Rosetta silent file (secondary structure, phi, psi, omega in degrees, C-alpha in Angstrom):
SEQUENCE: XXXXXXXXXXXXXXXXXXXXXXXXXXXXXXXXXXXXXXXXXXXXXXXXXXXXXXXXXXXXXXXXXXXXXXXXXXXXXXXXXXXXXXX
SCORE:     score description
SCORE:     0.000 S_00000001
   1 L     0.000  -37.481 -178.860  178.391   98.941  -11.429 S_00000001
   2 H   -60.761  -38.681  178.219  179.712   95.472  -10.652 S_00000001
   3 H   -63.730  -41.109  177.374  183.021   96.301  -12.340 S_00000001
   4 H   -61.375  -46.210  179.179  183.358   99.438  -10.178 S_00000001
   5 H   -58.285  -44.433 -178.922  182.688   97.427   -7.014 S_00000001
   6 H   -64.406  -42.219 -179.302  185.318   94.885   -7.989 S_00000001
   7 H   -69.348  -27.341 -179.777  187.981   97.494   -8.778 S_00000001
   8 H   -93.695   -1.065  179.289  187.312   99.278   -5.469 S_00000001
   9 L    74.302   25.958 -178.532  187.256   96.071   -3.419 S_00000001
  10 L   -93.329  129.001  174.959  183.597   96.523   -2.467 S_00000001
  11 L   -92.125  111.000 -176.590  181.563   93.431   -1.654 S_00000001
  12 L   -93.327  120.055  178.762  178.070   94.190   -2.947 S_00000001
  13 L  -124.441  143.056  177.710  175.309   92.289   -1.194 S_00000001
  14 L  -114.363  164.851  176.587  171.579   92.612   -1.667 S_00000001
  15 L  -138.567  169.964 -179.782  168.669   91.649    0.554 S_00000001
  16 L   -66.496  145.802  178.674  164.974   91.070    0.132 S_00000001
  17 L   -69.913  152.641  178.522  162.826   94.165   -0.249 S_00000001
  18 L    58.113   33.758  174.873  160.730   95.340    2.699 S_00000001
  19 L  -132.932   67.917 -177.736  162.855   93.422    5.217 S_00000001
  20 H   -63.898  -22.357 -179.498  164.847   96.083    7.096 S_00000001
  21 H   -65.228  -18.614  177.986  165.383   93.665    9.985 S_00000001
  22 H   -81.752  -11.712  179.854  167.865   91.781    7.781 S_00000001
  23 H  -118.490   49.101 -174.487  170.044   94.914    7.509 S_00000001
  24 H   -53.507  -45.869 -177.975  170.299   95.798   11.195 S_00000001
  25 H   -64.502  -44.573  179.872  173.761   97.363   11.018 S_00000001
  26 H   -66.886  -42.411  179.611  172.918   99.515    7.996 S_00000001
  27 H   -62.430  -39.125  179.554  169.553  100.531    9.441 S_00000001
  28 H   -66.685  -41.953  178.761  171.224  101.603   12.707 S_00000001
  29 H   -66.073  -39.682  177.150  173.833  103.707   10.871 S_00000001
  30 H   -61.096  -42.960  178.256  171.097  105.270    8.752 S_00000001
  31 H   -62.946  -40.148  178.623  169.187  106.142   11.926 S_00000001
  32 H   -61.859  -45.916  179.327  172.363  107.670   13.415 S_00000001
  33 H   -60.809  -44.238 -179.626  172.907  109.853   10.332 S_00000001
  34 H   -67.325  -36.345  177.726  169.300  111.054   10.385 S_00000001
  35 H   -64.695  -43.340  178.278  169.447  111.792   14.125 S_00000001
  36 H   -64.520  -41.263  179.111  172.596  113.899   13.708 S_00000001
  37 H   -61.291  -46.488  178.822  171.003  115.671   10.735 S_00000001
  38 H   -61.878  -41.267  179.298  167.842  116.491   12.687 S_00000001
  39 H   -63.251  -43.487  178.958  169.880  117.790   15.613 S_00000001
  40 H   -64.006  -42.660  178.376  171.960  120.030   13.344 S_00000001
  41 H   -62.594  -44.042 -178.570  168.856  121.356   11.598 S_00000001
  42 H   -63.780  -45.837 -176.929  167.120  122.022   14.897 S_00000001
  43 H   -70.603  -29.049 -176.466  170.111  123.771   16.470 S_00000001
  44 H   -89.866  -11.401 -176.745  170.885  125.887   13.410 S_00000001
  45 L    57.859   29.766  176.431  167.276  127.003   12.780 S_00000001
  46 L   -79.102  149.881  175.395  167.775  126.375    9.068 S_00000001
  47 L   -70.512  160.108 -176.057  164.702  125.773    6.910 S_00000001
  48 H   -64.405  -18.958  179.824  163.998  122.217    5.739 S_00000001
  49 H   -72.185   -3.830  173.292  165.033  122.978    2.175 S_00000001
  50 H   -94.112    7.896 -175.417  168.662  122.823    3.434 S_00000001
  51 H   -52.077  -46.450 -176.026  168.151  119.157    4.409 S_00000001
  52 H   -63.946  -35.654  178.236  170.435  117.776    1.676 S_00000001
  53 H   -71.916  -39.133 -178.030  173.346  120.029    2.697 S_00000001
  54 H   -69.016  -36.503  179.108  172.914  119.270    6.373 S_00000001
  55 H   -67.889  -35.783  175.347  172.861  115.511    5.789 S_00000001
  56 H   -65.282  -40.940  178.423  176.140  115.762    3.842 S_00000001
  57 H   -65.708  -39.588  179.060  177.631  117.776    6.693 S_00000001
  58 H   -61.758  -43.516  179.013  176.379  115.228    9.244 S_00000001
  59 H   -65.237  -39.612  177.183  178.080  112.378    7.379 S_00000001
  60 H   -62.225  -45.169  177.796  181.281  114.424    7.163 S_00000001
  61 H   -59.297  -46.503 -178.953  181.186  115.080   10.902 S_00000001
  62 H   -61.281  -40.151 -178.081  180.609  111.413   11.688 S_00000001
  63 H   -72.820  -20.898 -177.725  183.504  110.368    9.443 S_00000001
  64 H  -103.818   -2.462  178.899  185.932  112.848   11.008 S_00000001
  65 L   -93.804  136.505  178.140  185.099  112.293   14.683 S_00000001
  66 L   -64.942  149.025  179.130  187.104  109.732   16.677 S_00000001
  67 E  -133.526  141.744  178.589  185.203  106.712   17.901 S_00000001
  68 H   -65.016  -22.049  179.228  186.067  104.197   20.632 S_00000001
  69 H   -67.854  -21.093  178.630  185.109  101.368   18.253 S_00000001
  70 H  -112.698   30.543 -179.547  188.174  102.239   16.154 S_00000001
  71 L    56.303   47.198  178.856  190.527  102.726   19.141 S_00000001
  72 L    61.008   27.036  169.476  189.843  106.490   19.160 S_00000001
  73 E  -101.533  165.453  176.653  190.615  106.865   15.471 S_00000001
  74 L  -103.445  156.299  179.796  188.158  108.305   13.012 S_00000001
  75 H   -55.183  -35.575  178.372  186.790  106.412    9.986 S_00000001
  76 H   -58.831  -44.758 -179.214  188.627  108.825    7.663 S_00000001
  77 H   -63.305  -40.017 -179.095  191.980  107.854    9.211 S_00000001
  78 H   -65.859  -41.445 -177.420  191.249  104.151    8.867 S_00000001
  79 H   -74.013  -34.289 -171.388  190.257  104.475    5.202 S_00000001
  80 H  -111.245    0.701  177.869  193.037  106.824    4.085 S_00000001
  81 L    59.430   22.976  171.626  195.934  105.867    6.407 S_00000001
  82 L  -154.483  157.400 -177.876  196.465  109.477    7.514 S_00000001
  83 L   -78.616  160.382 -179.314  194.709  111.896    9.818 S_00000001
  84 L   -81.662  132.168  178.899  192.370  114.608    8.624 S_00000001
  85 L   -91.132  109.760 -176.954  193.906  118.099    8.470 S_00000001
  86 L   -67.678  -23.799 -178.687  191.351  120.518    9.934 S_00000001
  87 L   -77.694    0.000    0.000  193.080  123.556    8.509 S_00000001
């Protein structure tokens, strides 16, 4: 795994177990993903066994929506240097 991280330019950091307060940024993003997932499940009236599909869709939505933190660009555009084609 370490070789993959190095080839992709990923800085892999670990933290102590059972200390979520040390990963505030990650914990907040995780909470955001779960909140969007719950909202989508609730609004769509899908059964809970579709949870895994809805969470993938929630992450896709978050990555393709513009955000003011990225000067109204979406994370996809920042990572891939081109905009997402909706068609």
